[in-house]
C-alpha positions, 0 to 999 in steps of 0.5 A, spaced: 500 500 500 502 506 498 503 511 503 500 518 504 505 523 503 504 529 508 509 535 507 510 538 514 515 545 515 522 543 516 523 549 520 521 556 522 515 558 526 510 553 523 515 547 525 514 546 532 506 547 533 506 542 527 510 537 530 506 537 536 499 537 533 501 531 529 504 527 535 498 529 539 494 526 533 498 519 534 503 520 529 510 518 529 515 523 526 522 521 528 527 522 524 535 522 524 538 529 524 536 533 518 533 527 515 528 530 509 523 524 510 520 520 516 516 514 515 510 512 520 509 505 518 503 504 523 499 509 520 501 508 513 504 515 512 510 518 509 512 525 512 516 530 508 520 536 511 520 542 506 520 549 507 513 552 508 513 556 502 515 550 498 509 546 501 505 552 499 507 552 492 508 544 490 502 541 494 497 544 489 501 541 483 500 534 486 507 533 488 505 531 495 498 529 497 497 534 503 501 539 507 501 544 512 503 551 511 500 558 512 495 561 508 499 567 507 504 563 503 499 560 499 497 567 497 504 569 496 505 563 491 499 564 487 497 557 488 491 558 493 486 557 487 490 550 486 489 548 493 483 546 498 484 548 505 481 542 509 482 545 516 485 551 519 489 549 525 489 555 530 496 556 530 501 561 526 497 566 526 499 573 523 497 579 519 499 582 513 500 589 512 503 595 508 507 599 513 511 606 512 516 610 516 512 613 522 511 620 522 513 620 514 509 623 508 505 616 507 500 616 512 495 611 508 494 606 503 492 611 498 499 615 499 502 609 496 500 610 489 506 611 485 511 608 490 516 603 491 513 597 496 518 592 498 515 585 499 517 578 499 510 577 497 509 580 490 503 577 488 499 578 494 501 585 494 499 587 487 493 584 488 492 588 494 494 594 490 488 593 485 483 592 490 485 599 493 485 602 486 492 604 486 499 603 482 505 601 486 512 598 484 514 592 487 521 591 490 522 583 491 526 581 497 527 574 500 528 577 507 529 583 512 524 587 508 523 592 514 530 595 512 528 596 505 525 603 507 532 605 511 536 603 506 533 607 500 530 601 497 523 602 497 518 608 500 514 603 504 514 595 505 508 590 505 510 584 510 507 579 515 506 582 522 506 578 528 507 582 534 509 589 531 516 589 534 520 588 528 516 594 525 517 599 531 525 597 531 525 599 524 521 606 525 515 603 521 508 603 522 502 599 519 497 603 514 490 601 514 487 594 515 491 588 514 491 586 507 490 579 510 489 575 516 493 568 516 494 562 520 496 555 519 492 550 514 492 543 512 491 543 505 491 538 499 491 539 491 484 541 488 485 537 482 489 532 485 485 525 485 488 520 490 487 512 490 481 510 495 487 508 500 490 515 500 483 518 501 481 514 507 488 516 510 486 523 509 480 522 512 483 519 518 488 525 518 483 530 518 479 526 523 485 526 528 487 533 527 480 536 528 479 531 535 486 534 537 483 541 536 477 540 539 480 537 545 484 544 546 478 548 545 474 544 550 474 541 557 469 536 560 465 539 566 462 535 572 457 538 577 451 536 582 445 541 582 438 541 585 433 538 580 430 545 581 436 549 578 437 544 572 434 548 567 438 554 569 444 550 570 444 546 563 442 553 560 449 555 562 452 549 560 449 546 554 455 542 551 456 541 544 449 538 543 446 537 550 449 535 557 448 528 560 444 528 566 444 523 571 440 522 578 443 522 584 441 518 590 440 524 594 433 526 593 432 532 589 439 532 586 442 530 579 449 530 576 451 533 570 456 532 565 457 537 559 463 540 554 465 547 556 469 552 552 476 552 555 476 559 555 470 560 559 471 555 564 472 560 570 466 564 568 462 558 567 464 555 574 462 562 577 455 562 574 454 555 576 455 556 583 451 562 583 445 557 582 447 552 587 451 547 583 456 544 587 462 539 586 464 542 580 470 539 577 474 540 570 477 535 566 482 536 560 481 532 554 487 529 550 483 528 544 476 527 542 471 526 536 465 530 536 
């Protein structure tokens, strides 16, 4: 049986979170130092370690079956139309902005008309210029885009902004709204049919990754509450579909189990306590299927 070929970032900000996600999903990516391949025979998957930008360019061409890369890299490579996003992965978040010198003559995106803009993503920037009905001259750089204005290579830049610290250090500030917002995604070629065995392997991969992401987003909450407060309590913890309610030996009391968004745990516990719930317990999830 042919192994499913999965491309994963070999370095950079997407590498660590990708490896952790796949590990939590039950895949084994052990490889020798700097090896380009790792085989997980138990799951019939062959992992290929590539630059995230190469993944963005080549998954859509059918060279690999699926891959993990950034939405910004897909847009920058001009391959978004040739790939299908299977699952947003919730990490690698960033925003792509135009930026210019703080306090300089360029104060808005409209002021970029006729200017030189340095970027590593010329296709994305040219598309944004058309959307704003302006004309720009792109200066393509492979890296260190923030230095382009100070060195006189360009009048402004367009680049990925994560914290903004690099921009501020270079004396730059963002202009207007983000050109795009990006995160890591699992993608496959839009026009690349797979064998039935590989299609099944893709479905399993997708289910496992979704299960890990759900487990990261939810906890299981157990509590006891008076029967008289059950309707109010279950309105606070409706769960994904509905909570599980069990009778207790204590007359007039029930036990409730429900899934609760992880970010809401403390406020939900506060509200449950106010309506008379007791013995409120929270259990973290390793994985799940919802």
